[in-house]
C-alpha positions as CSV (number, residue, x, y, z in Angstrom):
1,M,-152.9,-228.1,-22.6
2,N,-151.3,-225.6,-20.2
3,P,-153.8,-224.9,-17.5
4,A,-152.9,-221.2,-17.5
5,E,-154.4,-221.0,-21.0
6,I,-157.9,-221.5,-19.5
7,L,-158.0,-218.0,-17.9
8,T,-156.3,-214.7,-18.6
9,N,-156.3,-211.5,-16.7
10,R,-157.9,-208.5,-18.5
11,P,-158.9,-205.0,-17.3
12,E,-162.5,-206.2,-17.1
13,G,-161.5,-209.2,-14.9
14,L,-160.8,-212.9,-15.4
15,Y,-161.5,-214.0,-19.0
16,C,-161.8,-217.5,-20.5
17,P,-160.8,-217.3,-24.2
18,S,-162.1,-220.7,-25.2
19,G,-165.6,-219.9,-23.8
20,D,-165.5,-216.2,-24.6
21,F,-166.8,-215.2,-21.1
22,Y,-165.7,-213.3,-18.0
23,V,-166.0,-214.4,-14.4
24,D,-167.3,-211.6,-12.1
25,P,-166.2,-208.8,-14.4
26,N,-165.9,-205.4,-13.0
27,K,-167.7,-203.7,-15.9
28,P,-170.4,-204.7,-18.4
29,V,-169.3,-207.4,-20.8
30,P,-171.2,-209.5,-23.5
31,R,-171.1,-212.7,-21.3
32,A,-170.5,-213.0,-17.6
33,L,-170.5,-216.0,-15.2
34,I,-171.2,-214.7,-11.7
35,T,-170.1,-216.4,-8.5
36,H,-172.5,-214.7,-6.1
37,G,-174.8,-211.7,-5.6
38,H,-172.6,-209.2,-3.8
39,A,-172.3,-205.9,-5.7
40,D,-168.5,-206.1,-6.2
41,H,-168.9,-209.4,-8.0
42,A,-172.4,-209.2,-9.5
43,R,-172.9,-206.0,-11.6
44,A,-175.8,-205.0,-13.8
45,G,-175.6,-204.3,-17.5
46,H,-174.0,-207.5,-18.9
47,G,-175.3,-208.9,-22.2
48,A,-175.8,-212.5,-20.8
49,V,-175.4,-213.8,-17.3
50,M,-175.0,-217.4,-16.1
51,A,-175.3,-218.0,-12.3
52,T,-177.1,-220.2,-9.8
53,A,-180.8,-219.7,-9.7
54,Q,-180.5,-218.0,-6.3
55,T,-177.9,-215.6,-7.5
56,L,-180.0,-214.6,-10.5
57,D,-182.9,-214.0,-8.1
58,I,-180.8,-211.9,-5.8
59,M,-179.5,-209.8,-8.8
60,S,-183.1,-209.2,-9.8
61,I,-184.0,-208.1,-6.2
62,R,-181.0,-205.7,-6.1
63,Y,-181.0,-204.4,-9.7
64,G,-184.5,-205.1,-11.2
65,E,-185.6,-207.7,-13.7
66,S,-183.7,-206.0,-16.6
67,F,-180.2,-206.4,-14.9
68,A,-179.0,-208.3,-18.0
69,E,-180.2,-208.8,-21.6
70,A,-180.3,-212.6,-21.0
71,R,-179.8,-215.0,-18.1
72,Q,-179.2,-218.7,-17.8
73,V,-179.4,-220.8,-14.7
74,A,-176.3,-222.9,-14.0
75,Q,-177.4,-226.5,-13.9
76,G,-174.9,-229.4,-14.0
77,V,-172.1,-229.3,-16.6
78,T,-172.7,-226.8,-19.4
79,Q,-170.7,-226.3,-22.5
80,V,-169.9,-222.6,-23.1
81,G,-167.9,-222.4,-26.3
82,D,-165.0,-224.9,-26.0
83,A,-165.1,-224.8,-22.2
84,S,-167.1,-227.0,-19.9
85,V,-168.4,-225.1,-16.8
86,S,-170.1,-226.1,-13.6
87,F,-171.0,-224.4,-10.4
88,H,-170.3,-225.7,-6.9
89,P,-171.2,-224.3,-3.4
90,A,-168.8,-221.8,-1.9
91,G,-170.3,-221.4,1.6
92,H,-170.2,-217.6,1.4
93,V,-173.9,-216.4,1.0
94,L,-177.1,-217.9,-0.4
95,G,-176.5,-219.0,-4.0
96,S,-172.8,-218.4,-3.9
97,A,-170.7,-220.8,-6.1
98,Q,-167.3,-221.7,-7.2
99,I,-167.0,-221.9,-11.0
100,R,-165.2,-224.9,-12.4
101,I,-163.9,-224.5,-15.9
102,E,-162.5,-227.4,-17.9
103,Q,-160.8,-227.5,-21.3
104,H,-159.0,-230.5,-22.7
105,G,-158.7,-232.1,-19.3
106,A,-157.2,-229.1,-17.6
107,V,-159.3,-227.6,-14.8
108,A,-159.4,-224.1,-13.2
109,V,-161.7,-223.2,-10.3
110,V,-162.6,-219.6,-9.5
111,S,-163.8,-219.7,-5.9
112,G,-165.1,-216.1,-5.7
113,D,-165.6,-215.4,-2.0
114,Y,-165.8,-218.5,0.1
115,A,-165.9,-219.8,3.7
116,R,-165.3,-223.1,5.3
117,E,-167.1,-222.7,8.6
118,A,-170.7,-224.1,8.4
119,N,-173.1,-221.3,7.5
120,P,-176.7,-222.0,8.4
121,S,-178.0,-219.6,5.8
122,C,-176.5,-221.2,2.7
123,A,-175.0,-224.4,1.3
124,S,-171.5,-225.5,2.6
125,F,-168.3,-225.2,0.7
126,E,-167.5,-228.1,-1.6
127,P,-163.8,-228.8,-2.3
128,V,-163.3,-229.1,-6.1
129,P,-160.1,-230.7,-7.4
130,C,-158.3,-228.5,-9.9
131,D,-155.1,-227.6,-11.6
132,I,-155.5,-223.9,-11.0
133,F,-157.3,-222.6,-7.9
134,V,-158.2,-218.9,-7.8
135,T,-158.6,-217.9,-4.2
136,E,-159.6,-214.7,-2.4
137,A,-157.3,-213.3,0.3
138,T,-159.6,-210.9,2.2
139,F,-158.2,-212.2,5.5
140,G,-154.9,-213.5,4.0
141,L,-152.7,-212.8,7.0
142,P,-151.7,-215.2,9.8
143,V,-153.1,-212.8,12.4
144,F,-156.7,-213.5,11.2
145,R,-158.1,-216.5,13.1
146,H,-161.8,-216.1,13.5
147,P,-163.6,-217.7,16.4
148,P,-166.6,-220.0,15.8
149,M,-169.7,-217.9,15.1
150,A,-171.5,-219.7,18.1
151,D,-169.0,-218.1,20.5
152,E,-169.7,-214.6,19.2
153,I,-173.5,-215.1,19.4
154,T,-173.0,-216.3,23.0
155,R,-171.2,-213.0,23.7
156,L,-174.1,-211.0,22.1
157,L,-176.7,-212.8,24.1
158,A,-174.7,-212.4,27.3
159,S,-174.6,-208.7,26.7
160,V,-178.4,-208.7,26.1
161,R,-178.9,-210.3,29.5
162,A,-176.4,-208.0,31.2
163,F,-178.1,-204.8,29.8
164,P,-181.9,-205.6,29.8
165,D,-182.8,-201.9,29.5
166,R,-180.8,-201.3,26.4
167,A,-181.4,-202.3,22.7
168,H,-178.6,-204.1,20.9
169,L,-178.1,-202.7,17.4
170,V,-176.1,-205.1,15.2
171,G,-174.6,-203.8,12.0
172,A,-174.7,-206.5,9.3
173,Y,-174.7,-206.2,5.5
174,A,-178.0,-206.9,3.8
175,L,-177.0,-210.0,1.8
176,G,-175.5,-212.9,3.8
177,K,-174.3,-211.4,7.0
178,A,-177.7,-210.3,8.3
179,Q,-179.3,-213.7,7.7
180,R,-176.3,-215.5,9.1
181,V,-176.5,-213.6,12.4
182,I,-180.2,-214.2,12.6
183,M,-179.7,-217.9,12.0
184,G,-177.0,-217.9,14.6
185,L,-179.4,-216.4,17.1
186,R,-182.1,-218.9,16.3
187,Q,-179.7,-221.8,16.7
188,A,-178.7,-220.4,20.1
189,G,-182.3,-220.5,21.3
190,W,-183.3,-216.8,20.8
191,D,-186.9,-217.2,19.7
192,A,-188.0,-213.7,20.5
193,P,-188.8,-211.2,17.6
194,I,-185.7,-209.8,15.9
195,Y,-186.2,-206.3,14.5
196,I,-184.7,-205.4,11.1
197,H,-184.1,-202.3,9.1
198,G,-186.2,-201.9,6.0
199,A,-183.2,-202.3,3.8
200,L,-183.0,-206.0,4.9
201,Q,-186.6,-206.9,4.3
202,Q,-186.6,-208.1,0.7
203,L,-183.5,-210.2,1.1
204,C,-184.7,-211.7,4.4
205,D,-188.1,-212.5,2.7
206,Y,-186.3,-214.2,-0.1
207,H,-184.2,-216.3,2.3
208,I,-187.4,-217.4,4.0
209,A,-189.0,-218.3,0.7
210,Q,-185.9,-220.4,0.0
211,G,-186.4,-222.4,3.1
212,V,-184.1,-220.5,5.5
213,P,-186.0,-220.4,8.8
214,L,-185.3,-216.9,10.0
215,G,-188.2,-216.9,12.5
216,D,-190.2,-213.9,13.7
217,L,-188.8,-210.7,12.0
218,R,-190.4,-207.4,12.6
219,P,-189.7,-203.9,11.1
220,A,-187.6,-201.5,13.0
221,T,-188.0,-198.6,10.5
222,V,-191.3,-197.3,11.9
223,A,-192.1,-195.9,15.3
224,R,-193.6,-198.5,17.7
225,G,-194.5,-196.0,20.4
226,S,-191.8,-195.1,22.9
227,K,-188.1,-196.0,23.0
228,A,-188.9,-198.3,26.0
229,D,-190.6,-200.7,23.6
230,F,-187.2,-201.7,22.3
231,K,-185.7,-202.5,25.7
232,G,-183.9,-205.8,25.6
233,S,-184.4,-206.2,21.9
234,I,-182.0,-207.2,19.1
235,V,-182.1,-204.9,16.1
236,I,-180.2,-205.6,12.9
237,G,-179.5,-203.0,10.2
238,P,-177.0,-202.1,7.6
239,P,-173.9,-200.3,9.0
240,S,-174.7,-197.2,6.9
241,A,-178.0,-196.7,8.9
242,F,-176.1,-196.3,12.2
243,A,-175.0,-192.8,11.2
244,S,-178.6,-191.7,10.5
245,T,-181.4,-190.6,12.8
246,W,-182.7,-194.2,12.6
247,A,-180.3,-195.4,15.3
248,Q,-181.6,-192.6,17.6
249,R,-185.0,-194.3,18.1
250,F,-183.6,-197.0,20.3
251,P,-183.0,-196.8,24.1
252,D,-179.3,-196.3,25.0
253,P,-178.3,-198.7,22.2
254,V,-175.3,-201.1,22.4
255,I,-173.7,-200.6,19.1
256,C,-172.5,-203.9,17.6
257,F,-170.9,-204.8,14.3
258,A,-170.7,-208.3,12.8
259,S,-167.5,-208.6,10.7
260,G,-164.3,-210.4,10.4
261,W,-162.7,-207.0,10.5
262,M,-163.8,-206.6,14.1
263,Q,-160.7,-208.6,15.1
264,V,-158.8,-205.3,14.3
265,R,-159.6,-203.2,17.4
266,A,-158.7,-199.9,15.6
267,R,-161.6,-200.6,13.1
268,A,-164.0,-201.2,15.9
269,R,-163.0,-198.0,17.6
270,Q,-163.2,-196.0,14.4
271,R,-166.8,-197.2,13.9
272,G,-167.8,-196.5,17.5
273,V,-168.5,-200.1,18.1
274,E,-169.1,-201.1,21.8
275,L,-169.5,-204.8,21.1
276,P,-167.5,-206.0,18.2
277,L,-168.6,-209.4,16.9
278,I,-166.0,-211.3,14.8
279,I,-168.4,-213.1,12.4
280,S,-167.0,-213.5,8.9
281,D,-168.3,-215.0,5.7
282,H,-164.8,-215.4,4.3
283,V,-162.0,-217.9,5.1
284,D,-159.5,-216.8,7.7
285,W,-155.8,-217.7,7.5
286,P,-156.1,-221.3,8.8
287,D,-159.0,-222.1,6.5
288,L,-157.4,-220.4,3.5
289,T,-154.1,-222.3,3.8
290,R,-156.0,-225.6,4.7
291,T,-158.0,-225.3,1.5
292,I,-154.9,-224.8,-0.7
293,T,-153.3,-227.7,1.1
294,E,-156.3,-230.0,0.6
295,L,-156.7,-229.1,-3.1
296,N,-153.0,-229.1,-3.8
297,P,-153.4,-227.4,-7.2
298,E,-150.5,-227.0,-9.7
299,E,-150.9,-223.2,-9.3
300,T,-152.7,-221.0,-6.9
301,W,-153.8,-217.6,-8.1
302,V,-154.5,-215.0,-5.4
303,T,-156.8,-212.0,-5.6
304,H,-158.5,-209.1,-3.8
305,G,-156.9,-209.1,-0.4
306,R,-153.6,-209.7,1.4
307,E,-152.1,-211.4,-1.7
308,D,-148.4,-211.0,-0.7
309,A,-148.7,-213.1,2.5
310,V,-150.5,-215.9,0.7
311,I,-148.0,-215.9,-2.1
312,R,-145.1,-216.0,0.4
313,W,-146.7,-218.9,2.3
314,C,-147.1,-220.8,-1.0
315,E,-143.5,-220.3,-1.8
316,M,-142.4,-221.5,1.6
317,T,-144.4,-224.6,1.3
318,G,-143.1,-225.4,-2.2
319,R,-146.2,-224.3,-4.1
320,T,-146.5,-222.3,-7.3
321,A,-148.6,-219.1,-6.9
322,R,-149.0,-215.7,-8.4
323,P,-151.0,-212.6,-7.6
324,L,-153.8,-211.4,-9.9
325,R,-154.1,-207.9,-8.5
326,L,-157.7,-207.6,-9.7
327,I,-159.3,-204.2,-9.0
328,G,-162.9,-203.4,-8.0
329,Y,-163.4,-206.0,-5.3
330,E,-164.2,-204.8,-1.9
331,D,-165.2,-206.3,1.4
332,E,-168.9,-205.6,1.2
333,A,-169.8,-209.0,2.6
334,D,-167.8,-208.4,5.8
């Protein structure tokens, strides 16, 4: 069969006619297969949801137990209608998966969001051979070349040593980025307590329950006495908290933000970031193009991001590609 018959683009998102399901739909549908737990991919209100066990747990934490009428844990190869589906690690956040869809020998892989650099807080990306590869393009421009996370953690710890009388406040999204930064600090030898905003507590607790050794985490949402108690500390919270009175409890804080977008200096300045940390949970340009080269699919479909540059690169390297122009997918995870 024509591989392009496996998936079609509808207003709700990518749809598999033979299996009668959507992948990461942007509104409630009867049956959804979900790549990972970020809110722009995993929405509440579907009739039935299939995802990894960790993604289902994360959706329960974020939306409550009644986030869908029915749920199914993705295990091995599962027949859904006339399509065979399986889930494979994406390296993005805990529980994240690429979804492999096969029909009559033709294979499409929807990668969701993915990363190739080793992530100590989740399983590593697994290349899955396919005829159609659906790739994100969040950082799909040649200018985006992210340094190793260890280098950015080294910069953070150097700043902590240089300014022992100041607290370092690191903005990091609650699912994935916060835990990745914490694990990066632990791997770099930082065994002191790390203080976290209350919005991170449940998801950090879940990572610990899943075997991710985040170490000594303490709340930073209640007063601990004087501001001086936080001197020399590392505090992690959601970026939205930095505009509230919460940030004022810390002594002369060094404002940091962990994001692939911190490579863009204008974004750092707009957010008032003193120490930008280029730490991304998405592929940068070299890893994106490397992945397409390794998989060498018959077609590459490009979505949510800098689609035009990736399409142009595919054309220049003799590859067939097309933009999906899906709507409703943001950069929450970065």
